[in-house]
MARDO-553468 format. One record per atom (N, C-alpha, C): residue in three letters; y, x, z. Coordinates in steps of 0.1 Angstrom, whole numbers, plus 2048, in hexadecimal, padded with zeros to 3 digits. Layout:
ALAYXZ...
//
This chain:
MET826514B42MET823518B4FMET81A525B4ESER81D52FB56SER81653BB55SER809539B5DGLU7FF540B58GLU7F2540B5EGLU7EF54BB67ASP7EA548B73ASP7E6553B7CASP7D8557B79THR7D6564B78THR7C9569B74THR7BE566B7EASN7C2563B8AASN7B8560B94ASN7B5551B95SER7BC548B8ESER7BA539B8FSER7B1534B84VAL7AC528B85VAL7A3523B7BVAL7AB517B75ASN7AB515B68ASN7B150BB61ASN7A84FEB61ILE7AC4F4B68ILE7A34E8B69ILE7AB4DCB63SER7A44D5B5ASER7AB4C9B54SER7A94BDB5DASN7B34B5B5EASN7B24A9B66ASN7A949EB60ASN7A649FB53ASN79E496B4CASN78F498B4DGLU78C4A5B52GLU77E4A8B53GLU7794A7B61PRO76D4A1B63PRO7684A0B71PRO7644AEB76VAL7664AFB83VAL7624BCB8AVAL7554BAB91GLU74C4C3B8EGLU73F4C1B95GLU7404C6BA3PRO73A4BEBACPRO73B4C1BBAPRO7344CFBBDVAL7394D6BC7VAL7334E3BCBVAL7284E0BD5GLU71D4E7BD2GLU7124E6BDBGLU7154EBBE9PRO7114E4BF3PRO7144E9C01PRO70C4F6C04VAL7124FFC0CVAL70C50CC10VAL70350AC1CGLU6F750FC1CGLU6EF50DC27GLU6F4517C32PRO6F2511C3FPRO6F751AC4APRO6EF527C4BVAL6F5532C4FVAL6EF53FC51VAL6EB541C5FGLU6DE545C61GLU6D9547C6EGLU6E0553C74PRO6E3553C81PRO6E955EC88PRO6E056BC88VAL6E7577C87VAL6E0584C86VAL6DE588C94GLU6D158DC97GLU6CE592CA4GLU6D559FCA7PRO6DB5A0CB2PRO6E35ADCB5PRO6D95B8CB6VAL6DE5C4CB2VAL6D65D1CB2VAL6D95D9CBEGLU6CE5DDCC4GLU6D15E5CD0GLU6D75F3CCCPRO6E05F8CD5PRO6E7605CD2PRO6DD610CCFSER6D1610CD6SER6C861BCD4SER6C261BCC6GLU6C2610CBFGLU6BD610CB2GLU6C7616CA8LEU6D4617CABLEU6DE61DCA2LEU6DE62CCA4ASN6D9631CB0ASN6D963FCB3ASN6E8644CB1VAL6F163DCB8VAL6FF640CB8VAL70264ECBDALA6FB652CC7ALA6FE65FCCDALA6FB66ACC3ALA6F2668CBAALA6EF673CB0ALA6F8672CA4GLY700667CA3GLY70A666C98GLY703662C8BSER6F865CC8BSER6F1658C7FSER6F0649C7DTYR6EB645C72TYR6EA637C6FTYR6DC634C6BPRO6D9627C6BPRO6CC623C66PRO6CA628C57PRO6BF62CC54PRO6BD631C46PRO6BF626C3CPRO6C562AC31PRO6C8620C26PRO6BB61CC20PRO6BB610C19PRO6AF60BC13PRO6AB615C07PRO69E616C04PRO69A61FBFAPRO6A061BBEDPRO6A4625BE5PRO6AB623BD8PRO6A261CBCEGLN6A8614BC5GLN6A060EBBBGLN69C618BB0LYS690618BACLYS68C622BA2LYS69261EB94GLN699627B8EGLN69F624B81GLN69962EB76LYS69A62AB6ALYS695632B5FLYS6A063CB5BASN69A648B57ASN6A3652B51ASN6AE657B59THR6AC658B67THR6B765DB6FTHR6B566BB72THR6A9671B70THR6A767FB74THR6B1688B6DPRO6B3688B60PRO6BC691B5APRO6CA690B60ARG6CF684B63ARG6DC683B69ARG6DD68AB76ILE6D3688B7FILE6D268FB8CILE6D269EB8BILE6CA6A3B82ILE6CA6B1B80ILE6D76B7B7CALA6DE6B0B72ALA6EB6B4B6EALA6F56B5B79ILE6F56AAB81ILE6FE6AAB8DILE6FB6B5B97ALA6EE6B7B99ALA6EB6C2BA2ALA6F06CFB9DVAL6EF6D2B90VAL6F36DEB8BVAL7026DFB8CVAL7096D5B89VAL7186D5B8AVAL71C6D8B99PHE7166D1BA2PHE71A6D3BB0PHE7176E1BB5GLY70C6E6BB0GLY7086F3BB4GLY7126FDBAFPHE7176FBBA3PHE721704B9DPHE72E703BA4LEU7336F7BA7LEU73F6F5BAELEU73E6FBBBCGLY7336F9BC3GLY7316FEBD0GLY73370DBD0GLY72D714BC6GLY72E722BC5GLY73C727BC3ILE74571FBBCILE752723BB9ILE75B720BC5LEU75A714BCALEU763710BD5LEU760716BE2GLY753718BE4GLY74F71FBF1GLY74F716BFDVAL75B710C00VAL75C708C0CVAL7556FBC0CALA7516F6C01ALA74B6E9C00ALA73E6E8C09ALA7386F3C0BALA72B6F3C13ALA72E6F1C21ASN73B6F3C25ASN73E6F2C34ASN7426E3C37ASN7426DAC2EASN7466CCC31ASN73A6C3C31THR7396BAC3ATHR72F6B0C3BTHR7356A2C37TRP72E69BC2FTRP73468FC29TRP72E682C2FASP737679C35ASP73366CC3AASP733662C2FLEU72765FC29LEU727657C1DLEU72B649C20ASP729644C2CASP72D636C2FASP73C634C2FLEU74363EC35LEU75263DC36LEU759643C2AGLY75264BC22GLY758650C16GLY76365BC19SER762661C25SER76B66CC28SER764678C2CSER76B683C2DSER765690C31SER769694C3ETHR75F69BC45THR7626A1C52THR7616B0C51ASP76B6B7C54ASP76C6C6C52ASP7666CCC5FVAL75B6D3C5EVAL7556D9C6AVAL7596E7C6CASN75F6EEC61ASN7646FBC62ASN7716FCC5BASN77C6FAC62ASN7896F9C5CASN78F707C59SER789712C5DSER78F71FC5BSER785729C55LEU789732C4DLEU78173CC47LEU780748C50SER77574FC4FSER77375CC57SER77D766C52PRO78476DC5APRO78E777C56PRO787783C50ILE78E78AC46ILE789796C40ILE78B7A2C4AILE7817AAC4BILE7827B5C55ILE7897C1C4EMET7957C4C53MET79D7CFC4DMET79D7DBC56SER79D7E7C4FSER79E7F4C57SER7AB7F5C5FGLN7AB7FCC6AGLN7B67FEC72GLN7BE80AC6DVAL7B9811C63VAL7BF81DC5DVAL7C9818C52GLY7D681AC54GLY7E0815C4BGLY7E3820C41ALA7EB81CC37ALA7EE825C2CALA7F6831C30ASP7FD830C3CASP80583BC41ASP7FE843C4CASP7F1840C4EASP7EA847C58ASP7E8856C54PRO7EA85FC5DPRO7EA86DC5APRO7DC872C55SER7D186AC57SER7C486EC53SER7C286CC44ILE7CB864C3EILE7CA860C2FILE7CC86DC27GLY7C3870C1DGLY7C587BC15GLY7C2888C1BGLN7BA888C26GLN7B7894C2DGLN7A9899C2BTHR7A2893C21THR794899C1ETHR7968A6C18GLN78C8AEC18GLN78D8BCC13GLN7908BCC04VAL78A8B2BFDVAL78D8B1BEEVAL79C8AEBECALA7A18A4BF4ALA7AF8A0BF2ALA7B88ACBF5LYS7B58B4BFFLYS7BD8C0C02LYS7BD8CABF7VAL7B18CBBF1VAL7B08D5BE5VAL7B98D0BDAILE7B88C3BD7ILE7C08BDBCCILE7CF8BEBCFASN7D38BBBDBASN7E18BCBDEASN7E78CABDDSER7DE8D4BE0SER7E38E2BDFSER7E58E7BD1LEU7DF8DFBC7LEU7E08E3BB9LEU7E88DABB0THR7EE8D0BB6THR7F58C6BAFTHR8008CCBA6ASP8078D6BABASP8128DCBA3ASP80D8E7B9BSER8008EAB9BSER7FC8F6B93SER7F38F2B87VAL7F08E5B85VAL7E88E1B7AVAL7F18D8B71VAL7F08DBB64VAL7F98D4B5AVAL7F18CFB4FTHR7F68C5B48THR7F08C0B3CTHR7F68C7B30ILE7EE8CAB26ILE7F38D1B1AILE7F18C9B0ESER7FB8C7B06SER7FB8C0AF9SER7FE8CAAEEALA7F68CBAE4ALA7F88D4AD9ALA7F88CCACCGLU8028CEAC4GLU8028C9AB6GLU7FB8D2AAEVAL7F08CDAA7VAL7E78D6A9FVAL7E88D2A91SER7E88DCA88SER7E88DAA7ASER7DD8E3A74ASP7D48DDA6CASP7C98E5A66ASP7C68DFA58SER7BB8E3A53SER7B78DEA45SER7B48CFA45THR7B18CAA51THR7AD8BBA51THR7BA8B3A53GLY7C58B9A56GLY7D18B1A59GLY7D88B5A66ASN7E18ACA6AASN7E88AEA77ASN7E28A5A82GLY7E38ABA8EGLY7DD8A4A9AGLY7E38A9AA7GLU7DD8A5AB2GLU7E18A9ABFGLU7D58ADAC7ALA7D68B8ACEALA7CB8BCAD7ALA7D18BBAE5VAL7C98B6AEEVAL7CE8B4AFCVAL7C48BCB05GLY7C98C3B0FGLY7C18CAB18GLY7C88CCB25THR7C48D6B2DTHR7C98D8B3ATHR7CC8E7B3CGLY7D68EAB44GLY7D98F8B47GLY7DC8FBB55VAL7DB908B59VAL7DD90CB67VAL7E9916B68VAL7F3913B70VAL7FE91CB72VAL7F9928B7AILE7FB934B74ILE7F6940B7BILE801949B80THR80E947B7CTHR81994FB81THR825945B83SER82E949B8CSER839941B8FSER843940B84ASP84394AB7BASP84D94AB70ASP847944B63GLY83D93CB63GLY839934B58GLY82D937B50GLU824941B55GLU818944B4DGLU80E939B51ILE807934B46ILE7FD929B48ILE7F092DB40LEU7E592CB47LEU7D892FB41LEU7D1922B3CTHR7CB923B30THR7C3917B2BTHR7B891DB22ASN7B1913B1CASN7A7917B12ASN7AD91AB05ALA7A7924AFDALA7AD927AF0ALA7AB91BAE6HIS7A0913AE8HIS79E908ADFHIS7A88FDAE1VAL7AF8FDAECVAL7B98F2AEFVAL7C58F5AE6VAL7C9901AE3VAL7D5904ADCVAL7D290AACEGLU7C590AACAGLU7C1910ABDGLU7C8908AB2GLY7CF910AA9GLY7D5909A9EGLY7E2902AA1ALA7E7903AADALA7F28FBAB2ALA7FF900AABTHR8088F7AA7THR8158FAAA2THR8208F7AACLYS81C8F0AB7LYS8258EDAC2LYS81D8EAACEVAL8218EFAD9VAL81A8EDAE6VAL8248E8AF0ARG8208DEAF8ARG8288D9B03ARG81F8D7B0FVAL8258D9B1BVAL81E8D7B28VAL8268CDB30ARG81F8C6B39ARG8268BCB42ARG81F8BDB4FPHE8278BEB5APHE8238BFB67PHE8218B1B6DALA8188B0B77ALA8158A3B7DALA82289EB84GLY825892B82GLY83188CB88GLY83D88DB7FGLU83D895B74GLU848896B6BGLU84688CB5FTHR851888B59THR85087FB4ETHR852886B41GLU859891B41GLU85C898B34GLU8548A5B33PRO84E8A8B27PRO8478B4B25PRO8508C0B23ARG84B8CCB25ARG8528D8B23ARG84C8E0B18ASP8558E6B0FASP8508EEB04ASP84A8FBB09ALA83F8FFB03ALA83890BB07ALA835914AFAGLU834921AFCGLU83092AAF2GLU823930AF4ILE81B933AEAILE80E939AEBILE811948AECVAL80C94EAF7VAL80E95DAF9VAL802964AF2ALA7F6960AF5ALA7EA967AEFALA7DE95EAF0THR7D595FAE7THR7C8958AE7THR7BC961AE5ASP7B195EAEBASP7A5965AE9ASP79A95BAE6PRO798957AD9PRO78E94CAD6PRO780950ADBGLY77D95DADAGLY76F961ADEGLY76C95EAECASN77695FAF5ASN77495CB03ASN77A94EB07ASP77F947AFDASP78593AAFEASP790939B09LEU799943B09LEU7A4943B13LEU7B1945B0BALA7BC93FB10ALA7C9941B0AALA7D3941B15LEU7DE949B12LEU7E994AB1BLEU7F5944B15ILE7FC93AB1BILE808934B16ILE813936B20ARG81F934B1DARG82A936B26ARG83592BB24ILE83B926B2FILE84791EB2FILE852925B35ARG85E921B32ARG86A927B38ARG86D920B45ALA869926B50ALA86A920B5DALA86A92BB68THR86F927B74THR86E930B80THR86A927B8CGLY86592EB96GLY862927BA2GLY85691EBA1LEU84D920B97LEU841918B96LEU83791CBA1LYS82D913BA4LYS823916BAELYS81691BBA7PRO813928BA7PRO80792DBA0PRO7FA929BA8ALA7F0927BA1ALA7E3925BA8ALA7DD932BADVAL7D4930BB7VAL7CE93CBBDVAL7BF93DBB8PHE7BC949BB3PHE7AE94CBAEPHE7A5951BB9ALA79994DBB8ALA78F953BC2ALA78C961BBEGLN786969BC7GLN783976BC5GLN776977BBCPRO77697FBB1PRO76A980BA9PRO75E984BB2GLY75397EBAEGLY747980BB6GLY745978BC2SER74F96EBC5SER74E966BD1SER748959BCFVAL744955BC2VAL73E948BC0VAL72F948BC1ARG72A93EBC7ARG71C93DBCAARG716930BC5VAL70A930BC1VAL703923BBDVAL70291ABC9GLY70690EBC7GLY706904BD2GLY714902BD8ASP71E90ABD4ASP72B908BD9ASP7318FBBD4ALA7388F4BDDALA73E8E8BD9ALA74B8EBBD1VAL74D8E4BC6VAL7588E6BBDVAL75F8D9BB9VAL76B8DBBB4VAL7738CFBAFVAL7788D3BA1ALA7768CAB97ALA77B8CCB8AALA7888C4B88ILE7938CAB83ILE79F8C3B82ILE7A48C4B73GLY7A88B9B6EGLY7AD8B9B60GLY7B18ACB5BTYR7B78ACB4FTYR7BC89FB49TYR7B289AB40ALA7A7895B46ALA79B890B3EALA7A0884B35LEU79C885B28LEU79E87AB1ELEU7AD877B1DASP7B687FB22ASP7C487DB21ASP7C886FB27LEU7C286CB32LEU7C485FB39LEU7D285FB3FASP7D8853B40ASP7E5852B46ASP7E5857B55GLY7F185CB59GLY7F285FB67GLY7EE86EB6AGLY7EB871B76GLY7E787FB7AGLY7DA883B75PRO7D688FB79PRO7C9895B75PRO7BD88EB7BTHR7B288FB74THR7A688AB79THR79F894B82VAL79988FB8CVAL792898B96VAL783894B97SER77B89EB96SER76C89BB98SER7678A7BA1THR75C8A3BA8THR7568ADBB1THR7488B0BADGLY7438BBBB2GLY7358BFBAFGLY7328CCBB6ILE7298D3BB1ILE7258E0BB7ILE7248EBBABVAL7238F7BAFVAL720902BA6VAL711901BA3SER70D8FDB97SER6FE8FBB94SER6F7908B91ALA6FF911B8AALA6F991EB86ALA704927B83LEU700934B82LEU70A93FB7FLEU705947B73LYS70F94DB6CLYS70C957B61LYS704950B56ARG708944B52ARG70393DB47ARG709942B3ATHR702941B2FTHR708944B22THR706938B18ILE710935B11ILE70F92AB07ILE71492FAF9ILE710929AEFILE71592CAE1ILE720923ADDTHR72B928AD8THR736920AD4THR739923AC5GLU74391CAC0GLU74691EAB2GLU74C92CAB0ASN751932ABAASN75793FAB9ASN74E94AABFGLY742947AC1GLY739951AC6GLY73294DAD3ALA731956ADCALA729953AE9ALA733954AF5LEU73194BAFELEU73994DB0BLEU72E950B16ASN73195BB1DASN72795EB28ASN72E95FB35GLY727961B3FGLY72C961B4DGLY732954B52LEU72C949B4CLEU73293CB50LEU72C936B5CILE73492EB63ILE72F926B6EILE72B919B69GLN71F915B6DGLN71A907B6AGLN71C8FEB75THR7228F2B73THR7258E9B7ETHR7218DBB7AASP71E8D2B84ASP71B8C4B81ASP7278BCB84ALA7338C2B87ALA73F8BAB88ALA7438B5B7AALA7478A8B79ALA7498A2B6CALA7548A9B64ILE7528AEB58ILE75B8B4B4FILE75B8ADB42SER7678A8B3ESER7688A0B32SER7738A6B28SER7748A1B1CSER77E8A5B13SER78C8A3B1AGLY7948ADB19GLY7A18ADB1FGLY7A18B6B2CASN7958B8B32ASN7938C1B3DASN7948D0B39SER7938D2B2CSER7938E0B27SER79F8E8B2CGLY79D8F3B32GLY7A88FCB37GLY7AC8F9B45GLY7A68EEB4BGLY7A98EBB59GLY7A18F3B63PRO7A48F3B6FPRO79D8FCB79PRO7918F5B7FLEU7878FEB82LEU77C8FAB8BLEU780901B98VAL7808FABA3VAL7868FEBB0VAL77C8FDBBBASN77C907BC4ASN773906BD0ASN77B8FFBDBMET7748FDBE6MET77A8F5BF1MET7858FCBF9ARG788908BF5ARG79490FBFBARG7A090DBF1GLY79E906BE6GLY7A9904BDDGLY7AB910BD4GLU7A1918BD2GLU7A1924BCAGLU79A921BBDILE7A0926BB2ILE79A924BA5ILE78E92EBA3VAL782928BA0VAL776930B9EVAL773931B8FGLY779928B87GLY776928B79GLY78091FB71ILE780921B64ILE788919B5AILE77E911B52ASN77F903B53ASN7768FAB4DASN7778FCB3DTHR76C8FDB37THR76C8FFB28THR7638F7B20ALA7578F3B25ALA74E8ECB1DALA7458E3B25VAL73E8DAB1EVAL7358D1B24VAL7298CFB1BALA71D8CFB20ALA7118CDB18ALA70F8BEB15ARG70B8BBB09ARG7088AEB05ARG6FA8ADAFFGLY6F38A2B01GLY6E68A0AFCGLY6E689DAEDASP6DA89EAE7ASP6D889BAD9ASP6CB893AD7ALA6C6892ACBALA6BA88AAC9ALA6AE88FACFSER6AE89CAD3SER6A28A2AD9SER6A38A6AE7SER6AF8A5AEDSER6B18A9AFBSER6BC8A1B01THR6BC8A1B0ETHR6C789AB16THR6CE8A4B1EALA6DB8A0B21ALA6E38A9B2AALA6EB8A0B33ASN6EA8A3B40ASN6F289BB49ASN6F98A4B53ASN7068A3B55ASN70D8AAB5FASN70B8B9B5EILE70D8BEB52ILE70C8CDB4FILE7198D1B49GLY7228D7B51GLY72E8DCB4CGLY72F8EBB4EPHE7388F1B47PHE73A900B48PHE748904B4ASER74A90EB52SER757913B55SER757923B53ILE761928B4EILE762937B4DILE76593CB5BSER75C944B5FSER75C949B6DSER768952B70VAL76D952B7CVAL77895AB80VAL775969B7EASP76896CB7EASP76497AB7BASP76897EB6DGLU768974B64GLU76C977B56GLU77B975B53VAL78096BB5BVAL78E968B58VAL798973B5CILE796979B68ILE7A0983B6DILE7A198FB63PRO796995B5FPRO7989A0B55PRO79E99BB47GLU79A98FB44GLU79F989B37GLU7AE987B37LEU7B3984B43LEU7C2982B44LEU7C998EB40ALA7C499AB45ALA7CA9A6B42ALA7CA9A9B33GLN7BF9A5B2CGLN7BE9A7B1EGLN7C899EB16LEU7CA991B1BLEU7D3988B15LEU7E198DB16ARG7E5992B21ARG7F2997B23ARG7F59A3B19LYS7EB9ABB17LYS7EC9B6B0DLYS7EE9B1AFFLEU7E99A5AFCLEU7EA9A0AEFLEU7F6998AECALA7FF997AF6ALA80C990AF5ALA813995AE8GLY81898CAE0GLY81F990AD4GLY81798FAC8GLY80B98AAC9GLY803988ABDGLY7F7992ABBGLY7F499AAC4GLY7E99A3AC3GLY7DB99CAC2VAL7D19A3ABDVAL7C499EABDVAL7BB9A6AC5ARG7B39A0ACEARG7AB9A8AD7ARG7A09AFACFALA79E9BCAD2ALA7939C3ACCALA7869C1AD4GLU77B9BFACDGLU76E9BDAD4GLU7659C9AD2GLY75C9CAADBGLY7529D5ADBGLY7489D3AD0PHE7429DEACBPHE7389DDAC0PHE72D9E7AC3LEU7209E2AC2LEU7159EAAC4LEU70D9EEAB8GLY70C9E4AAFGLY7059E6AA2GLY6F69E3AA2VAL6F29D8AA7VAL6E49D4AA7VAL6E29C5AA2GLY6D69C2A9EGLY6D29B4A9BGLY6CA9AFAA7LEU6CB9A2AA9LEU6C499DAB5LEU6BC991AB2ALA6B298EABBALA6AA981ABAALA6A797DAC8GLU6A4971ACAGLU69F96BAD7GLU69196FAD9ARG68D971AE6ARG67F972AE9ARG678964AE8GLN66C964AE3GLN665958AE1GLN659957AEBASP658961AF4ASP64C961AFDASP65095CB0BGLY65C957B0CGLY660952B1AGLY66695DB22GLY667969B1EGLY66C974B26GLY67C974B25GLN68197DB2DGLN69097EB2EGLN694989B25GLY6A0988B1FGLY6A6993B17GLY6A898FB09ALA6AD999B00ALA6AF997AF2ALA6A89A2AEBILE6A299EADFILE69A9A8AD8ILE6A39AFACDILE6A39BCACCILE6AA9C3AC2ILE6A29C3AB5THR6A79BDAABTHR6A09BBA9ETHR6A49C5A94SER6B09CBA95SER6B59D6A8CSER6BF9DEA93VAL6C19EBA8EVAL6CB9F4A93VAL6D29FAA87GLN6DF9F9A87GLN6E79FFA7CGLN6E8A0EA7EALA6E7A14A72ALA6E8A23A72ALA6F5A28A77ASP6F5A32A7FASP701A39A84ASP70AA2FA8DSER704A24A92SER70BA1BA9BSER709A20AA9PRO711A1AAB2PRO710A1EAC0PRO702A1CAC5ALA6FBA11AC1ALA6EDA0FAC5ALA6E4A1AAC0SER6E6A1EAB3SER6DDA29AAESER6DFA36AB5LEU6ECA39AB8LEU6EFA45ABFLEU6EAA45ACEALA6E9A39AD3ALA6E4A38AE1ALA6D4A38AE2GLY6CEA38AD6GLY6BFA38AD6GLY6B8A2BAD7ILE6BFA20AD4ILE6B9A13AD5ILE6B1A11AC8LYS6A6A0BAC9LYS69DA09ABDLYS6999FAABBGLU6949F7AAFGLU68F9EAAADGLU6849E6AB6ASN6839D9ABAASN6799D4AC3ASN67C9D7AD1ASP6869DFAD4ASP68A9E0AE2ASP68F9D3AE8ILE68C9D0AF4ILE6919C4AFBILE69C9C8B04VAL6A89C2B02VAL6B49C5B0BVAL6B29BCB17LEU6B39C2B23LEU6B19BBB30LEU6BE9B9B37SER6C79C3B36SER6D49C2B3DSER6DE9CBB37VAL6EB9C8B39VAL6F69D0B35VAL6FF9D2B41ASP7019DFB45ASP7099E2B51ASP7049DAB5DSER6F79D9B5FSER6F09D3B6ASER6F19C4B6AGLU6F79BEB5FGLU6F79AFB5EGLU6EB9ABB56PRO6E39A2B5CPRO6D799EB54PRO6DB997B47ILE6D2999B3DILE6D4993B30ILE6C9989B2EASP6CD97CB2EASP6C3971B2DASP6BE96FB1FGLY6C7972B15GLY6C396FB07GLY6CD976AFEGLN6CB973AF1GLN6D3979AE6GLN6E2976AE8ALA6E696AAEBALA6F4967AEDALA6FB96FAF8ALA6F3970B03ALA6F9978B0FALA6FB986B0BPHE6F398CB03PHE6F499AAFFPHE70199CAF6VAL702992AECVAL70D993AE3VAL71A992AEBALA71B989AF5ALA727987AFCALA72A993B05ALA720999B0BALA7229A5B13ALA7289B0B0CILE7239B3B00ILE7299BEAF7ILE7379BAAF2ARG7399AEAEEARG7469AAAE9ARG7509ABAF3ASP74D9A8B00ASP7579A8B0AASP75B9B6B0FSER7539BFB0CSER7559CDB10SER7609D4B06GLU7689DCB0CGLU7729E3B04GLU76D9EDAFAPRO7729EDAEEPRO76E9F8AE5PRO771A06AEBGLY767A0FAEAGLY769A1CAF0GLY762A1DAFEALA75FA11B04ALA759A11B11ALA74AA15B0FTHR745A1BB19THR736A1FB1ATHR72FA15B23VAL725A0EB1DVAL71DA04B24VAL70FA09B26LYS709A06B32LYS6FBA09B35LYS6F39FDB31ILE6E9A00B28ILE6E09F5B23ILE6D29F8B28GLU6CC9EEB2FGLU6BE9EFB33GLU6B59E9B29ILE6AB9F0B24ILE6A29EAB1AILE6949ECB1FLEU68B9E3B19LEU67D9E4B1BLEU6779E8B0DARG6709F3B0DARG66A9F8B01ARG65B9F9B04GLY6549EFAFFGLY6459EEB02GLY6449EAB11THR63F9F3B19THR63D9F1B27THR6479FAB2FGLN64FA01B28GLN658A0BB2FGLN667A05B2FARG66DA06B3BARG67BA03B3DARG683A0FB3BLEU68EA0EB33LEU697A19B31LEU6A5A14B32THR6AEA1DB36THR6BCA1AB36THR6C4A24B2DVAL6CBA1FB24VAL6D2A27B1AVAL6E1A25B1BGLU6E9A2EB17GLU6F8A2CB17GLU6FDA2CB09ALA706A22B06ALA70BA21AF9ALA71BA20AFALYS721A28AF2LYS730A28AF1LYS734A1EAE6LEU73AA13AE9LEU73DA08AE0LEU748A0CAD6ALA746A07ACAALA750A08ABFALA7589FBABFVAL7629FAAB5VAL76A9EEAB4VAL7639E5AA9ARG7619D8AADARG75A9CFAA4ARG7659CBA99LYS7619CCA8DLYS7699C8A82LYS76A9B9A80LEU7769B4A80LEU7779A5A7ELEU7749A1A70GLU76D996A6FGLU769991A61GLU77498AA5A
//
């Protein structure tokens, strides 16, 4: 016979002890409704809990876990729990709606900021440039930016973007395939290069008038920074200073625009543009800090004042010519007394400087009315002048200011 787990196996041979009678239970006095506080929906307080040993760690752990879950789930805080019934009562069954703008993606106001208008006007005039480079260290690729300057395929960029290039390609925004380009001419001293693609009907960029840029003007830098995927990178800033001079591997660059618009690797050769969509400069360099100094938001662009005459020179060099640079024949040093200008330390015999009457210890203050802030600025001013040109040089000799004229010779290439 099978056994029922709920039955008791009793032998007939064993006596069964009688069950003690149960004492009657006294009736419970009824509780008045006021004592239950039914209207408030509460119940008599439960009896105080029995004190147990070593429960504190468990309570802390549970509190941490619930706090964590509450933070994740979010809605748990909106529920009140009826412990007696073991069920939940939802007091807030709906979430607050997210507030959305009434301006949709097809609204005519989208993309109508001044910066957006400037970018849209130059979309078809800015290209990415890829150059296959081969030198003593091996083969590699240089990436930069270029600006379309004629409808028949002339593109302006930095000389250092295509320096040592064996093959150059350009790609327009929105295109998937690059186009082959040829190098027309380069001027490493001014860090500008002219390349060309076989094309017609291109949209050339518009250049600002020389002399129209002012400190404080709002500007936009456009370029393929860090060769990131997609279209060009756009950054905004102002013209921080004018007529800056910096030293590069190929000499000195003068007449530069300083800007706080972000300029990064890959921006080289790209345009610095004013709020009318006009090019005011070609981005070329950025200052970086070292162990003894810091540099933040200091970028440099070749000013339109320098670019326009340089374009004429580059076109003359088409076919492999080398630009001739002016030569004065002096040695230079920086001033150490905090003053402006460059100190003449030596004068070569029978040089343009000697024939003009320039002497040692003269301080050069300006060339053709352009202030000379230091040694590099003077070198760049003479180098940029055409051989055979006559330049006016203002000097300080002791306490006397003099202006001399020097007819420049051709600087011999080393």
